[in-house]
Structures are given as structure tokens and as C-alpha cells.
PAGU-920692 format. One record per residue (C-alpha): residue in one letter; x, y, z. Coordinates in steps of 0.25 Angstrom, whole numbers, padded with zeros to 4 digits, always signed. Layout:
# PAGU-920692
AXYZ...
//
This chain:
# PAGU-920692
M+0539+0276-0006E+0550+0285-0002Q+0540+0293+0007R+0536+0280+0015G+0551+0277+0016R+0554+0291+0022E+0542+0289+0032A+0547+0276+0036M+0561+0282+0038R+0556+0293+0046A+0548+0284+0055Q+0560+0275+0058M+0568+0287+0061R+0558+0292+0071W+0558+0278+0078V+0573+0279+0079R+0573+0293+0085C+0562+0288+0095V+0571+0276+0099A+0583+0285+0101V+0575+0295+0110A+0570+0283+0118V+0584+0278+0120L+0589+0291+0124L+0578+0293+0134W+0581+0280+0140R+0595+0283+0142V+0591+0296+0149T+0580+0292+0158S+0582+0277+0160A+0594+0267+0161Q+0596+0252+0166L+0608+0246+0174K+0610+0232+0179Y+0618+0228+0191T+0621+0215+0198V+0623+0212+0213P+0625+0199+0221E+0615+0196+0231E+0617+0196+0246V+0627+0209+0244R+0628+0218+0256E+0619+0231+0257G+0626+0243+0250T+0633+0235+0240I+0634+0243+0227V+0626+0238+0215G+0630+0248+0204N+0633+0263+0202V+0620+0266+0194A+0622+0281+0192K+0636+0278+0186D+0630+0267+0177L+0619+0276+0173G+0628+0289+0171L+0621+0297+0181D+0626+0309+0187R+0629+0305+0202S+0627+0320+0206T+0613+0321+0202L+0608+0308+0207K+0604+0313+0221D+0596+0325+0215R+0590+0316+0204K+0585+0306+0216Y+0592+0294+0210R+0585+0282+0216I+0579+0268+0215V+0564+0266+0213S+0559+0254+0220N+0547+0248+0226A+0554+0239+0236A+0553+0242+0251Q+0568+0239+0253P+0575+0240+0239L+0588+0231+0237F+0596+0243+0231R+0598+0258+0234L+0604+0269+0224G+0614+0279+0229E+0608+0292+0227N+0621+0299+0227D+0630+0289+0219G+0619+0281+0211I+0625+0268+0216L+0616+0256+0218Y+0618+0249+0232V+0612+0236+0238R+0602+0241+0248K+0600+0227+0256K+0605+0213+0254I+0600+0206+0242D+0595+0192+0242R+0593+0187+0228E+0585+0175+0232E+0575+0185+0239V+0575+0196+0229C+0574+0187+0216E+0568+0174+0221R+0569+0163+0210S+0574+0173+0200T+0586+0169+0191A+0590+0183+0189C+0588+0193+0201V+0588+0208+0195I+0583+0219+0203N+0577+0231+0194L+0580+0245+0200K+0574+0258+0195T+0582+0270+0198V+0576+0284+0195L+0583+0298+0193E+0575+0311+0193N+0577+0325+0186P+0576+0319+0175L+0570+0306+0178E+0578+0294+0175V+0575+0279+0178H+0586+0269+0178Y+0584+0254+0180V+0595+0246+0187D+0594+0231+0187V+0602+0224+0199E+0604+0209+0197V+0606+0202+0210M+0616+0191+0208D+0614+0177+0215I+0624+0171+0225N+0624+0157+0231D+0619+0160+0244H+0609+0149+0246S+0610+0134+0247P+0601+0124+0241R+0590+0120+0250F+0580+0109+0250P+0566+0111+0255V+0568+0101+0266E+0580+0096+0273I+0576+0081+0274K+0567+0074+0263T+0561+0061+0267L+0557+0052+0256D+0549+0039+0258I+0552+0029+0246P+0546+0015+0246E+0556+0005+0244S+0549-0001+0233V+0552+0011+0224L+0560+0007+0211P+0573+0014+0207G+0571+0026+0198M+0560+0033+0207R+0562+0048+0207I+0560+0057+0219P+0560+0072+0216L+0565+0080+0227K+0563+0095+0230A+0574+0104+0225A+0583+0112+0233K+0581+0127+0233D+0592+0137+0231P+0588+0152+0231D+0600+0155+0223S+0598+0156+0208G+0604+0151+0196P+0617+0143+0197L+0617+0145+0212S+0604+0137+0214V+0603+0122+0215Q+0611+0116+0204Q+0612+0101+0208Y+0608+0090+0218K+0616+0079+0225I+0611+0067+0233S+0619+0059+0243T+0625+0046+0239N+0615+0034+0240D+0612+0021+0233H+0597+0023+0231F+0595+0037+0225R+0601+0046+0215L+0597+0061+0211E+0592+0067+0199I+0590+0082+0196K+0579+0088+0188D+0580+0102+0182K+0568+0110+0181D+0565+0122+0172D+0568+0132+0183N+0582+0127+0185E+0577+0119+0197K+0584+0106+0200I+0575+0095+0206P+0582+0083+0213I+0576+0069+0210L+0579+0057+0219I+0579+0044+0210L+0579+0030+0217Q+0590+0022+0210K+0590+0010+0219S+0579+0003+0226L+0576+0006+0241D+0576-0005+0251R+0569-0002+0264E+0575-0014+0271T+0589-0009+0267A+0587+0006+0270K+0574+0012+0276S+0579+0026+0272H+0589+0033+0264S+0595+0047+0267L+0600+0056+0255V+0605+0070+0255L+0601+0078+0243T+0610+0090+0241A+0607+0102+0232L+0619+0111+0226D+0618+0125+0221G+0627+0131+0210G+0635+0140+0219K+0650+0138+0221P+0652+0132+0231H+0639+0124+0230K+0628+0126+0241T+0620+0114+0244G+0608+0109+0251D+0604+0096+0257I+0592+0088+0259N+0591+0074+0266I+0583+0064+0259L+0578+0053+0268I+0572+0042+0260N+0564+0032+0268V+0561+0018+0261I+0547+0015+0266D+0536+0004+0264V+0521+0006+0264N+0515+0008+0278D+0503+0014+0286N+0500+0018+0300V+0508+0030+0305P+0515+0027+0318I+0508+0035+0330F+0515+0040+0342S+0510+0036+0356S+0510+0051+0361E+0506+0064+0354K+0517+0071+0361Y+0531+0067+0366S+0538+0076+0376V+0550+0072+0384T+0561+0079+0393L+0576+0075+0392S+0587+0080+0400E+0599+0086+0393N+0612+0078+0392S+0604+0065+0393P+0613+0053+0389V+0613+0048+0375G+0603+0037+0374T+0593+0043+0384T+0579+0040+0380I+0571+0052+0379I+0557+0047+0375K+0551+0035+0368V+0541+0038+0358N+0531+0027+0353A+0523+0026+0340T+0514+0015+0335D+0510+0010+0322L+0498+0002+0319D+0505-0005+0307D+0510-0019+0309G+0524-0025+0306P+0535-0015+0301N+0524-0005+0298G+0520-0004+0313E+0535-0003+0318V+0538+0011+0322V+0551+0018+0320Y+0555+0031+0326S+0564+0042+0321F+0566+0057+0321S+0557+0065+0311N+0564+0071+0299S+0562+0085+0304V+0571+0082+0316N+0584+0090+0315Q+0598+0085+0317R+0600+0091+0330I+0589+0082+0336L+0594+0070+0329N+0607+0072+0336L+0601+0073+0350F+0590+0062+0349E+0588+0049+0343I+0576+0040+0342N+0575+0025+0343D+0568+0021+0330L+0562+0009+0336T+0558+0013+0351G+0556+0028+0348A+0565+0031+0360I+0571+0045+0358T+0585+0045+0365V+0596+0055+0367K+0606+0055+0356G+0614+0068+0358I+0617+0078+0369I+0605+0085+0375D+0608+0099+0379Y+0597+0107+0386E+0605+0120+0383E+0604+0117+0368K+0590+0114+0367D+0579+0111+0377K+0568+0105+0369Y+0568+0096+0356E+0557+0092+0347V+0560+0079+0340E+0551+0074+0329I+0550+0059+0329Q+0543+0050+0319A+0538+0036+0320S+0538+0028+0307D+0533+0014+0305K+0541+0003+0297G+0531+0001+0286S+0535+0001+0272L+0530+0016+0271P+0534+0022+0285L+0523+0031+0291T+0528+0041+0301S+0523+0050+0312E+0530+0060+0319K+0530+0066+0334S+0537+0077+0341V+0545+0074+0354I+0548+0085+0363I+0561+0083+0371K+0563+0094+0382I+0577+0094+0387V+0579+0096+0402D+0591+0103+0407I+0601+0097+0416N+0615+0098+0421D+0621+0093+0408N+0633+0085+0403A+0634+0073+0413P+0645+0063+0411E+0642+0052+0400I+0646+0037+0402E+0649+0028+0390V+0652+0014+0391T+0662+0012+0379S+0665-0003+0382F+0656-0012+0390S+0656-0027+0392S+0642-0031+0396S+0646-0044+0404I+0659-0048+0412A+0662-0062+0417E+0661-0063+0432D+0676-0069+0433S+0682-0056+0426R+0694-0051+0432L+0695-0038+0440G+0697-0026+0432T+0689-0032+0420T+0684-0020+0411V+0669-0021+0409A+0666-0007+0402I+0673+0005+0397I+0666+0018+0402S+0668+0032+0397V+0662+0045+0403N+0661+0058+0397D+0656+0072+0401L+0654+0083+0391D+0657+0093+0402S+0671+0098+0404G+0680+0100+0416L+0675+0095+0430N+0661+0093+0424G+0667+0084+0413K+0676+0075+0423V+0668+0062+0425L+0670+0052+0436C+0664+0038+0433S+0660+0028+0444I+0652+0015+0447G+0646+0009+0460E+0655+0002+0470D+0646-0010+0472V+0650-0016+0459P+0662-0025+0455F+0666-0015+0444A+0675-0002+0444L+0677+0010+0435S+0692+0011+0431P+0696+0024+0424S+0703+0023+0411L+0715+0031+0406Q+0706+0038+0396D+0698+0049+0403K+0683+0046+0406M+0685+0031+0403Y+0682+0020+0414S+0683+0005+0414L+0673-0003+0421V+0681-0015+0427T+0678-0026+0437K+0683-0023+0451S+0679-0036+0459T+0675-0050+0455L+0662-0053+0448D+0652-0064+0452R+0640-0065+0442E+0633-0074+0452K+0632-0063+0462V+0630-0051+0452S+0627-0054+0438T+0626-0040+0432Y+0630-0026+0436D+0624-0013+0433I+0636-0003+0434V+0632+0011+0435V+0643+0020+0430V+0642+0035+0435A+0649+0046+0429R+0650+0059+0436D+0656+0072+0432A+0663+0082+0441G+0654+0094+0439Q+0646+0101+0449P+0635+0096+0450A+0641+0083+0445L+0634+0075+0434S+0634+0060+0432S+0629+0049+0424E+0628+0034+0425R+0628+0022+0416T+0624+0008+0420I+0633-0003+0414N+0627-0017+0415I+0638-0028+0417L+0634-0043+0416I+0643-0053+0424S+0644-0065+0415D+0645-0079+0422V+0657-0088+0423N+0656-0102+0429D+0660-0100+0443N+0649-0107+0451S+0647-0122+0452P+0633-0128+0452Q+0626-0129+0466F+0616-0139+0470L+0603-0135+0477F+0606-0145+0488S+0618-0152+0492P+0616-0164+0495Y+0603-0168+0488T+0595-0178+0495F+0584-0185+0487Y+0574-0196+0491V+0570-0206+0480T+0559-0216+0482E+0563-0230+0478G+0557-0236+0465N+0559-0223+0457S+0557-0224+0442A+0571-0227+0435G+0574-0215+0426A+0565-0205+0433S+0570-0192+0440V+0572-0194+0455F+0577-0181+0459S+0585-0169+0454V+0597-0160+0459Q+0599-0145+0455A+0611-0136+0455F+0612-0122+0451D+0624-0113+0446R+0625-0099+0450D+0632-0096+0436D+0625-0092+0424N+0621-0097+0410E+0630-0109+0406N+0638-0109+0419A+0625-0112+0426V+0620-0123+0418I+0621-0136+0426S+0622-0150+0422Y+0621-0162+0432H+0627-0176+0433I+0629-0187+0443L+0642-0189+0449R+0646-0204+0445D+0660-0207+0452G+0658-0222+0453K+0658-0222+0468D+0649-0232+0475E+0642-0221+0483N+0638-0215+0469K+0635-0228+0462L+0620-0226+0462S+0622-0213+0454S+0623-0222+0442F+0608-0224+0443L+0605-0209+0442S+0604-0200+0431I+0604-0184+0432N+0599-0174+0421S+0611-0166+0418E+0602-0153+0417T+0591-0154+0427G+0598-0162+0438E+0587-0173+0439V+0592-0186+0444S+0585-0199+0438A+0586-0213+0444L+0590-0223+0433K+0585-0234+0442S+0574-0236+0453F+0579-0235+0467D+0576-0246+0478F+0576-0242+0492E+0579-0256+0497T+0592-0256+0488V+0597-0242+0490K+0592-0232+0500S+0601-0220+0497F+0613-0215+0488H+0619-0202+0484F+0626-0197+0472Q+0632-0184+0467V+0627-0174+0456V+0636-0165+0449A+0631-0151+0443T+0640-0145+0433D+0638-0131+0426S+0640-0128+0411G+0651-0118+0414S+0665-0118+0408P+0672-0124+0416P+0660-0131+0422L+0658-0131+0437S+0650-0142+0445S+0646-0147+0459N+0640-0159+0464V+0630-0163+0475T+0627-0176+0482V+0613-0182+0480N+0608-0191+0491V+0596-0200+0487F+0588-0208+0497I+0579-0219+0492L+0565-0220+0498D+0558-0233+0501Q+0546-0237+0494N+0536-0248+0497D+0541-0257+0486N+0543-0270+0493A+0532-0279+0497P+0532-0287+0510V+0539-0300+0510I+0533-0312+0518L+0544-0318+0526Y+0535-0328+0533P+0528-0337+0530V+0535-0341+0517S+0533-0355+0511S+0543-0364+0504N+0539-0358+0491G+0541-0344+0495S+0527-0340+0496A+0521-0333+0509E+0514-0345+0514G+0515-0352+0527V+0508-0362+0536E+0507-0361+0551E+0502-0372+0561I+0497-0367+0574P+0492-0376+0586R+0477-0375+0589N+0480-0371+0603M+0485-0357+0600K+0479-0346+0608A+0475-0332+0604G+0487-0323+0600D+0496-0334+0597L+0506-0332+0585V+0502-0340+0573T+0513-0335+0564K+0520-0323+0559V+0520-0317+0545R+0534-0311+0542A+0537-0301+0531Y+0546-0290+0528D+0546-0278+0518A+0559-0273+0511D+0554-0258+0512I+0555-0249+0524G+0546-0241+0533Y+0532-0242+0530N+0534-0249+0517G+0540-0260+0525W+0531-0261+0537L+0522-0273+0535L+0508-0276+0540Y+0501-0289+0541S+0487-0293+0539F+0478-0304+0535G+0474-0306+0521Q+0466-0318+0523V+0463-0327+0535T+0454-0339+0537D+0450-0335+0551H+0451-0321+0556S+0447-0325+0570L+0459-0334+0572F+0472-0326+0567S+0477-0312+0569L+0489-0305+0561D+0497-0294+0567R+0498-0284+0556Y+0512-0279+0561T+0519-0292+0564G+0512-0302+0555Q+0509-0312+0567I+0498-0321+0566R+0491-0324+0579T+0479-0331+0584L+0467-0323+0588R+0461-0334+0596S+0464-0348+0601L+0462-0359+0591T+0451-0369+0592E+0448-0382+0587T+0438-0377+0577D+0448-0367+0570E+0452-0372+0556A+0465-0379+0555E+0471-0370+0544H+0470-0355+0542Q+0475-0347+0530L+0481-0333+0533L+0485-0323+0522I+0493-0312+0528L+0495-0299+0520V+0508-0291+0523K+0509-0277+0518D+0518-0265+0520N+0514-0251+0524G+0519-0244+0511N+0511-0233+0504I+0507-0244+0494S+0508-0257+0503L+0514-0270+0498S+0510-0283+0504A+0513-0298+0504T+0504-0310+0509A+0507-0322+0517S+0499-0335+0518V+0499-0342+0532T+0491-0355+0534V+0489-0358+0549K+0486-0372+0553L+0480-0376+0566V+0486-0389+0572E+0485-0396+0585P+0496-0391+0595K+0504-0404+0594E+0504-0404+0579A+0509-0390+0579F+0521-0393+0588A+0524-0406+0579A+0523-0398+0567S+0533-0388+0573D+0542-0399+0577V+0542-0405+0563K+0546-0392+0557S+0556-0389+0567M+0563-0402+0565T+0563-0401+0550K+0569-0388+0551V+0579-0392+0561D+0583-0404+0552Q+0585-0394+0541E+0593-0383+0548D+0600-0392+0559E+0613-0390+0551N+0612-0375+0551V+0606-0372+0564T+0619-0372+0572F+0625-0362+0562Y+0613-0353+0562L+0613-0353+0577I+0627-0349+0578I+0626-0338+0569T+0613-0333+0576L+0619-0333+0590G+0632-0327+0584S+0624-0315+0578V+0616-0313+0590S+0628-0313+0599L+0635-0303+0590L+0623-0294+0590F+0622-0295+0605V+0637-0291+0607I+0636-0280+0597S+0623-0275+0603I+0630-0274+0617I+0642-0267+0611V+0634-0256+0604L+0625-0255+0617I+0637-0252+0625A+0643-0242+0615M+0629-0235+0614Q+0628-0234+0629C+0642-0227+0630S+0638-0217+0619K+0634-0203+0623S+0624-0202+0612T+0609-0203+0617E+0604-0208+0604Y+0608-0214+0591T+0601-0215+0578S+0602-0227+0569K+0607-0226+0555Y+0602-0237+0547L+0612-0245+0539Q+0610-0244+0524E+0611-0258+0517T+0609-0259+0502N+0602-0272+0503Y+0592-0268+0515D+0580-0276+0514G+0571-0266+0522T+0569-0275+0534L+0582-0279+0541C+0594-0269+0543H+0608-0270+0549S+0605-0259+0560I+0598-0261+0573Q+0595-0252+0585Y+0594-0254+0600R+0589-0246+0611S+0594-0245+0626G+0587-0235+0634D+0586-0222+0627K+0597-0225+0617R+0595-0232+0604Y+0607-0240+0598M+0610-0247+0584L+0616-0260+0581V+0621-0265+0568G+0619-0280+0566P+0615-0290+0555R+0601-0290+0549M+0595-0281+0560S+0582-0273+0557I+0582-0258+0556G+0580-0250+0569S+0582-0262+0578T+0583-0260+0593I+0587-0269+0604V+0576-0268+0615P+0582-0269+0629G+0576-0280+0637S+0572-0288+0625Q+0580-0301+0620A+0594-0298+0615N+0590-0304+0602T+0579-0294+0599L+0580-0282+0590V+0568-0272+0590L+0565-0264+0578P+0557-0251+0580D+0546-0251+0569R+0544-0238+0562R+0532-0243+0554H+0522-0241+0566T+0510-0232+0563S+0502-0225+0573G+0490-0233+0570E+0496-0247+0573K+0497-0249+0588G+0498-0261+0597P+0509-0271+0601V+0514-0280+0590E+0521-0293+0593G+0533-0297+0587Q+0532-0300+0572E+0542-0309+0566V+0548-0305+0553G+0560-0314+0552N+0562-0329+0554G+0567-0332+0568T+0569-0347+0567D+0581-0354+0571G+0587-0343+0579G+0585-0332+0568L+0581-0318+0570H+0566-0314+0570L+0562-0300+0565C+0551-0296+0574R+0542-0283+0574Y+0535-0278+0586G+0525-0267+0588D+0518-0259+0598E+0510-0245+0598R+0523-0238+0596G+0527-0246+0583T+0533-0259+0579S+0547-0264+0580E+0555-0276+0574S+0565-0285+0581I+0574-0296+0577M+0573-0308+0587A+0582-0320+0587A+0574-0333+0588P+0579-0344+0596S+0582-0356+0587G+0573-0366+0594N+0561-0358+0594R+0552-0364+0584S+0538-0364+0591I+0527-0360+0583G+0520-0347+0587R+0532-0342+0596R+0540-0333+0587P+0552-0325+0592C+0545-0311+0590R+0536-0307+0602
//
């Protein structure tokens, strides 16, 4: 038992001696030191005095070849062979040497010879905050349907910071917004993951996109940060990507092009319908801020315009990435590159800006009225930046310099008239004083607004209208029209008839005018036989304030229509019917006058020209009827065998387009010559007894009238002979109760001269034929036609008994004429009438 104990004791002692020898040997042949050094220190920085720390003799270091054993091509440290000091050989980047390591320790192996000694030196490189957090991308675009409910979590890629430990990313922050909040998730490797959480529902109609800024902060003091822009598009479901019309877009642009210059217009189409087919344009997310400052794109038209100052010396070409997106619920996008090549020119031309502008100015504006305020600017300096502004001389405007430099007022210099020029395009020219001079222009469109300075004007003055009698009451008969050189309300014209109560305008009460169109309607039917002409005034008034007006005289002439049928004057029976009885002796010869049918027509012209014809006759071989005079004559001598009584029906009709007619019935009785004279004497005695009391009175009146007419005729004849005038044209007197047959004016002719007399109950166009009886007035008949020739004997129209006047019509191959002949009071013989 004791022996085993002693053996165990000896074994334990041997183990202790071995350990002590080993420790002693380690101290002699091996030692280990540890140093720390910050990263990024300069080359040659002292890390530590290894020889001193190991207790080595500095004088033997070089002989013993003290060195660092390393396999690296370019060691980070070097050991001084004379002093045993450890130096930094080159700049140390901890993130490069110890990537993703929490502690960065570099193990160095140093060796001494004679005797051999190995010493280990650990150098820990200390981290400094020399890096900022950085996200994988600068812009992150998220498409989130608006139907997503609050609480949706969107993990985002974490920012990276090459620094380690507390100097790496420690926290995240997000910009203030109403819809999203940020949550941070810690991973096992101390990495922090940002999570975007929707806390309020999205509404695409309210906001199509949201822009957020996510900021990562490290643990340094002060903090270093890194940002990422998060663009959140609120989208709907959609298909069919917009397709650009061209595979390649390339355009040139002059430098210093004015802001707003259209560079190119791209076009893309989408096969979808409705909002999903509407294309909007924008720059791609990859476009940098520099391009965004120089150019802008119209999201609706695709027009790329100049936004900033283009300088060729800065850059001669730009590649702009554009994208076309539809408006569907889930927008689809296509991208295209636009190459913009800048063309170099002499730069910095003057710039013109209209700071205040009135697009319209009233034509009655006073001189000196300000229309626009114009400012000019030139980025150059000195003479090159001195700008003079001017406009054309042929416009009623001028540029007035302002007290402020490079400011001008565009003012009126002369009166304006919109009716002459309604708009002006004022070209403002700005020119600098450089060599060569640069200039720029800008067009200002000025509208001249209207004032009511023009009265309405009628197309004709006066108006003359011809209206056929018998018009429909209430129907439009004619219209007047006026125009106004003003504009808009000032040119809206209304019409009315001037009713001043004067006798000459009394017929205007039977007229009505449309106030808008100027159409005149007659409230009653006109009758030529009652009124032949009249006039009235129409007033045209505009709608200006105050209104202006003008008037015009309207002359209206009534045209005759065939609206009166012939009236039988003879024969007329006691009951008023056109029936008569004529008794003729049997000894009458061929061509003797049996009787004469007398008639008249109230119309004039062809409408009042009467023709006579037989409607019915018992013996066509016995009687003839003159178609112009109405005279009934015998065609042959009467015989004893002829019937004693004959019935004649005479048709009298006018020559209107639609002829009107009347009939007369004449009964001709053949009697012995003695019976005929006896019957005539009986009639005469009976009439003499009835009129014996008045015959003297009528005779005096007749003789006085004829004498007065004769004296007036002689006086007028003498006056006309003394006149120097070679011819006088008659003017017919107007009479409101003119009956179409008789008138108050008569004419007479002496030699080559024609004269007019005015007397009672004389026919139109009467003439006194020299060489005829003094009581005969001849009327030229204007109703003769070329086809009706031959002499016509006198046709008695009026009643010529007892010294009365007979209206007789004559005709030959040149026409027919009428005359008024005085019948002697004692002429009562049958078959012998005053008209021959």
C-alpha cells in the first residue's frame, strides 16, 4: 500500500517537472504579444516595440536576423531589424482586410536565429466610422393596388455599412406621411431589416403615387446616413403595354433654346380601351436629376420641352430615358431612349418676358393706355448684356422705357378702330449690343374689343318696292335689311316702323315689321284703285349701350291687277240689267249704225282695254260688231223679207291675263221709216216734258264749262308757245278716288310740241288735235297691239244727249285713241251719233 503511494507520488513529481521544463522552454523559444492599431493610419506608423516588450537585446537583432515570416505578397507590417519596432507598411482598410468580421486580428510570426526563437504578435485593427450606410439602389418603386387593406407588410432591403459593431447600421427612419409606418426587424447576425407597414388605405383617385424617403443611420458620432427614395404607385389591374411609334428617337437642339421650346414629340399607343388605353408619359426612374433640371415632358402629349439652360460647352449630347404608361388599374410601362444632340451656337441671346398682359383693349382707350409690361434679360455682361427693345412702326402702339432697368411698358400711341383692325400681333424685338449682336423676338396678340360707335346702315336708301294689289292680309310683302359694323351685342339690330301720326305716314298703321328679320307684313289687302303709292320710314336700332339707330324711307308702289269686270253703260234697262231695244227703219243701207254698246273697266292698261264680240245673234248676215268700239252696223241693206225682230247678245271682255267679261242684250226691231221717226218723236217729246224744267240750267252749265275750257286752252297754248322747252312730259295727277277711266289731266299737241291741260272729268292722255272741232279731246290709245290694224270709227262710251260729253275711241293701224266730244242739245236722230 505504501509502495503504491510512493510510486504515485513519484509519477506526479515527474509530471510536474515536465510541465516546468515545458514552460521554461516556451519562455525561451516562444512568446506572444498583442497590439491594437486604428485603420486608415499612415504608412510608417509605429504599432509597438516588440524587442523591448519581449526583452530582447537590440544589439543582437540584426545578427540574429530578426524578421516577420509571412506568405503575403505585400505584408501590412514591417519589423525594424535594428530596433525591433513594428511599423505599418501600407494603409490598412479594415473592411478590406477583415470583411464581415466582428474582430479584425492579424497574426504575425516573428523569428530569431542562433538560437532559434519564434514569437507571435497579434495586431488588432480597430474600426473607425469611415463609411455611410448605403442602400442597394437609390430609388425603389413599389406598385401597390389601392384595394390592399391596412396592415400589409412590405419588407425592404437593408442598408449596408462596411463598418462593424456599433458603427454599422443601427436604426432606420422614414419621412412623415399619412399612409405608412416603419418597423425594424432584428436578425441573428445583428442585421436590421426595415419593414414598411400600410396603416391607412390607399386611394388612387386621391393620390396616384406616394414618395417616401427611408433613412439609415449608423452608430457613429456624429451619425452617418444613407437615403433611398421610395416611390409608391397606386395601381389598378391592366394589360397591353404601350408601344412607341418609332424604334429610335434622335433629335438635335440648339443651345440656349428658350424655355418651353419643343424638342421632340414622342407617341405611344395602347390597344386597351378607356383609361387603360390612355397613355401618359414621364421620365424613367433611371434619369438623373441633372436631366430633370434641363428637360420636362408633357405627360399627355409626349412633347419634350426645354426646362433649363442648355449649354453646349457643358455637354453635347443627352440620352434621356422616357417611359410610357397607361392609365389602367395596374399600369403597364414601356421605355425608350431619346438621343438629344446639342448644336453649338453663339449663346446667351436676350430673353423677353411679359410680366403683365391685358389680352384685349377697348377701341376707345385713351392714348398712353398700358397694354403689357415687358421685361428683358441677357445673361451676358457689359455691352453684351445691354439690351434694347423695339417694336414695328406700323402699329398704334409704342414701347415706353420704365424707371427700372430692362423694363418696358407697351402703351397705345394713336387711336384704335376695331372696325378697321380687330387684332394686332405685336412683335417685340430684343437686341443686345454685342458683336455680332444677338436678338430675340416675342409676339404679343392684342385683341381690340368693340364699343358701340357705329350706327346701323341700310343696304339701300331709299327702298323701293312694288306690291301687287289684292295681296293676302298678314302675309310678308317685302323686307328691309341693315348691317352694323360693330360686333356682338353692338351689332344686333332690331327694326320698327316710325309712326309719328302724320298724314303722309298714316298707311304705316296697316303695316307690321318683324323686329329681328326686317320682314314687313301688310295687315290689309291693298287696292290699286284706292291707293297707288305711299311711303313710310323704318328705324333700325342696335343693342349697344347707349343704342344707336338710323332710319330709311320705304317707297311702295301698288301694281294693278285685273280685279274689275267690265261694266255695261249702255244699254241699261229700267231695272238695271244690261238689256235694250233699238228700232231701226227698214230702209237702212249697208254700214249704217244701228246702235253702240258702251262699257268701261276700272282697271288700267291691258286690264282695262275692252273688246266686243257677239255671243249670240239670230242672223249673222245682217249685223256686224266692231270689236274695239262696240258699234253695231248693218252688213247689208234691209229687205222686206227680213224678220221684224232680232236678238243680239254682246260679250264685253277685258285683256287681262285672266279675262273678265260682261254681257249685254240688244233687241233690234225693224219698223217702217215713218213709224221709226214717230217713235223717235214720241220719245223725244216725253223726255222734253220731263226735262224741260232743267234743260236751260244744264245748257248754261255746259256752255259755261266749254267756254272756260276754251279760254284756259288758249292761255296755256300761248304760254307753251313762248316757252323755250321743246317737249314737256305730262305728269298724271293722282286722285284717291280714281275710277280707272276718267282723269283730270289732258294733253294737246301743236306742231311738234305736246301740251297738258287740267280740266274737269277729262281722260288720261287727252290731246287737242289741230283742225278738229274745238270741243273734241283726242286720247292716244296705248292698248293697241301689232296684230290689230285698220281704221276704227268713233266708239261712244259716255252719254252725249242734251249737250252732254261723249267719250269716243278712235283707231287706225297705229293704235286707238279716245276723245270727249260735246253733243249738240238738239241732236236726237237715231243712227247719227256724235262719235265719227
